[in-house]
C-alpha positions, -999 to 999 in steps of 0.1 A, spaced: -762 -546 -405 -779 -560 -373 -759 -593 -379 -728 -575 -387 -731 -553 -355 -736 -583 -332 -705 -601 -346 -684 -570 -342 -696 -562 -309 -691 -599 -295 -654 -595 -309 -649 -561 -298 -638 -550 -335 -621 -514 -335 -614 -513 -373 -629 -527 -405 -613 -532 -440 -639 -525 -463 -630 -546 -495 -640 -550 -531 -618 -571 -556 -606 -551 -588 -600 -566 -622 -569 -582 -610 -584 -597 -580 -565 -575 -557 -585 -557 -527 -595 -522 -531 -613 -502 -504 -610 -483 -473 -600 -489 -436 -623 -473 -412 -631 -472 -374 -656 -496 -365 -680 -470 -350 -682 -451 -383 -686 -483 -403 -717 -492 -382 -729 -457 -380 -730 -453 -419 -736 -486 -431 -719 -483 -464 -693 -461 -482 -685 -447 -515 -656 -452 -539 -652 -439 -577 -661 -464 -603 -632 -455 -622 -609 -477 -599 -622 -507 -620 -608 -490 -652 -571 -488 -636 -544 -509 -652 -523 -530 -632 -494 -502 -635 -518 -475 -624 -525 -462 -659 -560 -457 -677 -571 -469 -711 -564 -447 -741 -601 -449 -749 -616 -421 -731 -651 -432 -733 -642 -459 -708 -631 -433 -682 -660 -414 -663 -649 -379 -667 -670 -371 -634 -653 -399 -615 -688 -406 -602 -690 -427 -569 -704 -462 -564 -724 -471 -533 -707 -501 -514 -727 -522 -492 -714 -550 -470 -723 -586 -477 -729 -598 -442 -720 -634 -454 -684 -622 -456 -675 -606 -423 -644 -622 -408 -613 -613 -387 -582 -600 -400 -561 -625 -382 -526 -609 -389 -538 -574 -376 -523 -560 -343 -557 -548 -331 -591 -565 -332 -598 -558 -371 -626 -573 -393 -628 -574 -430 -660 -576 -452 -664 -577 -488 -687 -553 -504 -711 -552 -534 -712 -521 -556 -743 -504 -566 -750 -470 -587 -774 -443 -578 -806 -462 -589 -796 -492 -567 -784 -514 -594 -754 -535 -593 -726 -519 -610 -719 -541 -639 -683 -539 -643 -675 -549 -608 -662 -587 -609 -686 -598 -581 -715 -583 -600 -703 -600 -632 -704 -634 -614 -738 -628 -598 -750 -620 -634 -740 -654 -647 -755 -672 -617 -788 -653 -622 -790 -673 -656 -787 -706 -637 -811 -695 -610 -838 -689 -635 -836 -723 -647 -835 -738 -613 -800 -747 -613 -771 -743 -588 -734 -745 -600 -711 -760 -574 -676 -752 -575 -641 -762 -561 -611 -743 -570 -575 -757 -567 -548 -730 -565 -513 -734 -571 -486 -708 -561 -449 -704 -555 -429 -696 -523 -401 -672 -535 -370 -659 -520 -374 -621 -513 -367 -602 -546 -362 -564 -542 -348 -558 -578 -372 -565 -607 -341 -571 -631 -330 -602 -613 -346 -636 -619 -367 -649 -590 -352 -679 -569 -369 -705 -546 -365 -697 -509 -342 -715 -485 -361 -742 -463 -354 -753 -427 -324 -774 -440 -307 -743 -452 -309 -750 -489 -333 -742 -516 -348 -768 -538 -330 -781 -567 -349 -812 -577 -386 -818 -586 -404 -827 -554 -439 -836 -566 -462 -846 -536 -432 -846 -513 -442 -844 -477 -408 -837 -466 -405 -808 -491 -437 -793 -477 -424 -796 -441 -394 -776 -450 -417 -746 -449 -439 -758 -418 -437 -725 -398 -452 -706 -428 -480 -731 -433 -490 -734 -395 -496 -697 -397 -514 -701 -431 -537 -727 -415 -542 -705 -384 -551 -676 -406 -575 -696 -426 -593 -710 -397 -596 -677 -380 -613 -665 -412 -633 -696 -418 -618 -703 -452 -626 -739 -461 -591 -749 -473 -587 -786 -476 -555 -805 -489 -520 -788 -493 -497 -807 -516 -461 -799 -531 -465 -795 -569 -438 -802 -594 -420 -769 -592 -393 -758 -567 -412 -745 -537 -446 -748 -557 -475 -757 -538 -513 -764 -544 -542 -758 -520 -575 -772 -525 -609 -757 -512 -640 -777 -502 -668 -775 -530 -696 -750 -525 -714 -720 -536 -696 -701 -565 -696 -667 -548 -686 -680 -514 -656 -699 -532 -648 -670 -554 -644 -649 -520 -626 -676 -503 -600 -676 -531 -598 -639 -531 -591 -637 -493 -568 -667 -494 -544 -648 -518 -540 -621 -492 -537 -647 -465 -510 -667 -482 -491 -635 -488 -494 -623 -452 -482 -656 -440 -452 -657 -463 -443 -621 -455 -442 -629 -419 -412 -653 -424 -394 -629 -449 -405 -646 -481 -429 -641 -509 -458 -662 -521 -465 -655 -556 -496 -665 -578 -480 -653 -612 -488 -678 -638 -452 -684 -649 -429 -667 -623 -397 -687 -634 -389 -697 -669 -374 -729 -661 -401 -741 -637 -439 -751 -644 -466 -727 -643 -493 -722 -617 -528 -728 -625 -563 -724 -608 -582 -756 -617 -619 -751 -612 -640 -781 -605 -677 -776 -614 -710 -794 -614 -747 -784 -613 -775 -791 -589 -812 -791 -589 -834 -774 -563 -831 -806 -541 -793 -808 -542 -793 -837 -568 -762 -838 -593 -775 -830 -627 -744 -844 -644 -747 -881 -632 -773 -900 -647 -792 -929 -627 -772 -957 -643 -739 -942 -635 -732 -926 -668 -732 -890 -679 -765 -869 -685 -769 -852 -719 -769 -819 -699 -734 -828 -687 -723 -834 -725 -739 -800 -736 -720 -785 -707 -687 -797 -719 -694 -788 -754 -700 -754 -743 -667 -753 -725 -650 -765 -757 -667 -741 -781 -666 -709 -759 -632 -714 -739 -610 -695 -767 -636 -666 -762 -630 -663 -724 -592 -670 -723 -585 -634 -716 -604 -639 -683 -587 -673 -675 -556 -660 -684 -556 -622 -680 -519 -611 -681 -491 -610 -706 -473 -634 -683 -503 -660 -684 -494 -670 -720 -460 -681 -710 -479 -709 -690 -502 -718 -715 -480 -716 -745 -448 -728 -734 -454 -742 -700 -455 -780 -691 -484 -797 -677 -505 -767 -691 -535 -775 -715 -528 -770 -752 -563 -775 -767 -601 -779 -757 -602 -817 -756 -619 -835 -728 -612 -870 -713 -619 -891 -684 -591 -891 -658 -568 -876 -685 -547 -847 -671 -534 -838 -706 -568 -824 -714 -580 -790 -707 -613 -804 -695 -607 -834 -672 -636 -857 -660 -624 -874 -626 -635 -907 -616 -664 -902 -592 -698 -915 -585 -731 -900 -597 -736 -876 -568 -699 -860 -573 -699 -861 -613 -680 -830 -624 -656 -814 -648 -623 -799 -640 -613 -768 -661 -576 -768 -662 -571 -737 -684 -572 -709 -658 -539 -695 -644 -535 -689 -606 -531 -652 -616 -569 -652 -627 -592 -631 -608 -614 -658 -592 -648 -642 -597 -643 -635 -635 -626 -669 -639 -655 -688 -623 -681 -664 -642 -661 -673 -675 -663 -710 -671 -700 -712 -659 -709 -688 -688 -694 -713 -714 -712 -744 -698 -746 -726 -696 -743 -716 -732 -735 -753 -742 -766 -762 -724 -790 -737 -739 -777 -743 -773 -778 -781 -769 -741 -784 -782 -724 -818 -786 -689 -823 -776 -658 -836 -796 -653 -874 -789 -635 -882 -757 -597 -880 -760 -584 -914 -748 -547 -907 -756 -524 -876 -749 -540 -843 -758 -504 -830 -759 -500 -848 -792 -528 -827 -808 -518 -791 -821 -522 -761 -799 -555 -745 -804 -558 -717 -778 -551 -679 -781 -512 -676 -780 -510 -639 -766 -533 -618 -745 -539 -595 -776 -551 -625 -795 -574 -635 -765 -590 -600 -760 -600 -602 -799 -617 -634 -794 -634 -620 -764 -647 -589 -780 -659 -606 -812 -682 -634 -793 -713 -619 -789 -730 -648 -768 -702 -645 -742 -705 -605 -741 -744 -609 -734 -735 -633 -706 -709 -613 -690 -723 -578 -697 -713 -557 -729 -701 -529 -708 -679 -552 -686 -665 -568 -718 -657 -535 -732 -642 -520 -700 -620 -553 -695 -606 -553 -731 -598 -517 -729 -578 -522 -695 -561 -554 -708 -552 -539 -741 -536 -510 -723 -516 -535 -702 -504 -553 -731 -493 -523 -750 -474 -510 -720 -457 -543 -716 -444 -542 -753 -431 -506 -744 -405 -523 -723 -372 -534 -738 -361 -568 -722 -327 -577 -711 -330 -606 -739 -332 -580 -765 -302 -559 -751 -281 -591 -748 -288 -607 -781 -299 -579 -805 -280 -551 -795 -247 -559 -813 -260 -588 -835 -285 -574 -858 
């Protein structure tokens, strides 16, 4: 706490937002006075907050809900202390890790799940390096959920009506928002890199510099809050839904990943400029186990609108060099930067769980010495769809895969499946406008 206290004193912090990411990737926690935060050094929250669905309900499986609603002990990670740049008063935010009464990490906390996977790599002397690319939409304010979403009005007074991939002028339509976004990111030391316009109307992509997996998951978690706040300031929404508009492409979170040894040497590129056998095993692990972790990469009912029906979304587990039709793309890069880009995850995925899932697949591929399918040198879109088509199907794959359950933690998988299955059932309890329009008087 000495390091945190020094930082807070130097910046005259008066309040602290104590954060933990829930299953959806949203921030839970408490806002407390700085003096109390420093005095107590931690806080308590009931573990049951992880078992709450996105609608605020709880699973039907009573065994997943602690009847005593026991508290977790939350302790701040000093590496995550940052400003809240949109706050009126000097306010800090800090991400916490969750512990039980015995001092063990709470195994169903998303940050703990990622730490669990990383510990497997650490035991081998390997360090994963990741670089997420996060897509999102700017959206006109929508205060009635019955109405479809629409692109916002830019500086020229009009919404976008045509595809504007990589258009500089289309990004500049929202310059005031992105200026605030970059200012907010700089204040929080979020290492955002490139901003580009994607193919959807007012759809953008932000790239993060590569680095430590926990740190990058933290940055994506905080960036989502940051982007929403920057958009709110200008009277519009930023959404990370995987498929917010039926006629527009979905939003992904592509995850570039590689491995280093203890000396920082890339383990995926060989001395002759080719790919190492370890790299091939890693790719094969992603091919074998991606169906089992799809529920973590596509965690909501809406996610499958992007995967199953969306354009520019992967249809199967093929891999290819500079082939964006593949779910696993190997970018052109020298030996030091050899990596694989996982294109399955949606922008709606919890970054901790998505990164944990993809690294777990690769690790299992290495340990099992799996061999990948032949490189795809044509369009993977020409091959059949081979991923789970619904959240329910993806959950079944997850709960039946013993190696993945062991990697992520059996209790976490059980809790995640229970929460997501309840969300799936709740969704199917809603009668859509399509059903009323086409079935009411025609069947």
